[in-house]
N, C-alpha and C positions, 0 to 999 in steps of 0.2 A: 490448593485444595479446591476441588469442585464447591463445596458449602461455602468457602471464602468467596469464590467468584460470584455465586449468587447472592451473597450478602451486599457485594458490591453493586450489582445489577440491580437489585431491589431498592436500595437506597437512591440510586441514580433515578430510576423509574418513579419512586415515590415523589421524589423533589419536582421532576418534570410533570407529574400528575396533580400537583398542587398541594400535596400532603405535607404537613409539617416534618422536617428531617432533623435530628439532633446531629450537630457538628461542632467540634472545637468547644463543646461545653455550653453551646446555646442552641436554641431552635430556630430553624430558618424555613422560610416558605417563599415560593415564587409569587404568592398572591400578596406579599407585602409591598409591592410597587407595581405600577400599571406596567412597566417594561420589564418587570421581573422575569417572566418566562422568556422573553427574546433574549434578554442578557445572559441567562442561564445557558440557553441553547447555543449562543454564540461562544461562550467561554469553554462549554464542555467539548464542542466540536474542536475548537482551537487546541484544548487539552490532548484530544486523541492523537491530532496530528503532530502534536510536541512528543508525545510518547513514541510515535513511528520514527521521527529523526533522532531521538535520544535514546530511549530504552531498547527499541527494536534494532537500532543500527549497532549497538553493541553486543545485545542478547539476542540473535535472531528466533530463538525458540519462543521469546515473549510475545511475537506477532500473534500466536494463536489465541492465548486467553485474552488479549486486548481485543482482537477483532471479533472474538466470541459475544463480548459485552457489547461492543458498539452495534454488531449486527442485530442483536436483540432490541436495543434501543432505537436503532433506525426502523424496526419493523412497527414499533409501538409509537414513535415520534418521528415521522418522516422529517419534519423540519431540522433535526439535529443532522440527519444525513445529507440533506442539501447544503447545510452550511459547512459540514465535514468536507464536502467535495470541493467546495469554494476555497476554503482554506488550504486544501491539500494541493490544489491546482496553482495557487497562487506561491505556496512555499515549493512546490515542486512540478514545474510545467510538463516534466517528462511523464507524470502519471496521466496526463491527458490523452495520449503524449503528443507533445508540441515541443518544437525547438523555436523559441523566440528570434525572430530577424532584427537586427539593429536598424531602426529607422534614422532618417535624417533629424539631425538635432538632438538626438539622444546621446548623452554623456555617457563615458565608458563605465562610469561608476553605476549609473542607472541602469545601464544594459546589463552589467554584471549582476545586479540584483534581480532584472527580470529573468535571467538563466538559472536564479536560485542561490547564488553565491551570497553569503553574509558579508557585508562591508561596513566596518567600523572605522571612523576617523580616516577615510579614503584608503585603509587597508583591506585586501581581499582575503577571506579565508584560504587556507592551504587546501590544495586540490585532494589531498586523502581525505581531509576532513569533509569537504564538501561531497566527495563520492560516498562517503560512509552515511551521512545524512540521508542523501538521495536514495541510496540503497535500503535503508530502514524505512522510509515511507513507501516506497514501491513494494516492498515485502508485507508491509501492514495492509496495503491496499489488494494485494495478491490473496491474502489470507482472507480478507472480509468477504471477497465476492464468492468464496466457496462455503462458507460457514453458516450455519443457522443455530439461533439461540434454542437449545433442545426443550425449552419449556415454552416455546411460543406457540403460535397458531401454524401448524404445519399445512393447513390447506390453502392459504394464500401464497402468493409468488414472493420469492426472495426480493426484497425491496432493490438490491443492486447485485444480481446474480452473475453466474459465469458468463452469460452472453455478452457482458460488459468485458470480461477477460478476453473473449475471442475477438471482441472489436478492437480492444486495446493492441493485441497482438497483431492483427492485420494491419492497423494503422502505423504501428511501430515499424513493420517491414515495408511500408510504403513511404518512409521517410529515409532521406539520404543519411547513413549513418555518421555518428561523430565519434572521435576518437576518446578512449575511456570511457565513455557515459554508455554509448550504445550496448557494448558487450557486457558491461557488467549489469545493467537493468535487465537486458534478456535473460541472462543467467539467472539472476535474483528471482524474476517472475516465473521462468520455468521450472526452477527448483521447489518454488512456493506452490503454485499451483498447475504445473505441467500434469501431475498424476489426476487432478480432477477434471481437467479438459480433456485429457485422452478418454476418460469413462463417459463423458458427455458426448464428444465429438467424433471418437473413433478414427476410421480411415481419414477423415478430412484433416484431422490434427497430424496424423503422421505425415500426410503431404506437406502440411506447413513446416515440420520438423526436416524433411528432406530439402525442402526449399531454402531454408536456414543454412543446412550444411552446403548445398551445392551452389547457392547463388549469393546469401547475403553475408555468410562469412567471408567470402572473398572480397566483397565489398567493404567491410569492416576493416579489414587486413590492409586494403589499398590507402587507407587514411590513419592507419595506425604505426607509429614509430616503434623502433626497436625497443625502447624504454618503456612502452606502454603495453607491451605483449602479454603481461601477467593474467590479466581477467579474460582477454581473447583466447588464450590458451585453455583455461578452464572452461570457456564457453564450447570450444571445439570438441574437448575430450567429453563433456557431458552430453552434447547432442551424439556424437559418434557412438557412445556407450549405449545410449537410449535407443538408437536406430539398430544397433547390432543385436541388443537383447530384446528389442521389441516390447520394452517397458520402462515407464517413468517411474522412478521410486517414490513411496510416500514420503511427504517433507518431514524434516526432522523436526520434533516438538508438537506435532499434531496431537490433539487431545484425543485420547481413546475413551470409548463408552465407560470403562471403569474409573475415569477420572472423576465422574460425576457421584461416585459413590464414596470419594474421600471427603 
């Protein structure tokens, strides 16, 4: 409910503003310790990223309420946004976007961590689980760049707006594609914020979509094996349908104005 989301936002904002906040039966304040505010900013930003790789990866619609709160907090407390990006880029280098290269002397285990894989006792997580987490974080990022907290200062610029989405897309298409990862993340990104990007950039965005269809999808196909075609097929269908209908559908789960009356 919208009222519940406002409660969550107000509690976080009060905590970051130095006001006492009730939690789990006790009153806490960042003023209780010299590094209190820095610690809270760090842990809060980390928590938002964890929501991306956990909650959003399983329930795509949850990207929007989480992103809405973070967008508003970022506007009022830029430090949280900066640390959020640092956590996000460490956990998901594809949100930069960046494909880390293996340097001489780097162990395979360390390199897999650099790529975003979780490694425990020399065991690497399964590919499906890895892709799901990366998908959740990129979907959360794609939601953040298009949303504004409705009760904030509309006069100022978005702290990390759609221009960053345009940049992400352009940089992604300048990278050599990877099997599995590239098709999935492009589809996630376009499904979540393609509609917002086309409203902002119009014909320039359609040129990018045409480039993806004619030039970039064949390059993804060239590095994709027959057992990895699922996501690539969905990306091809999505791009083709959008170009045919000259429209990108609004993402599922986006919060309508009526949400805030609940």
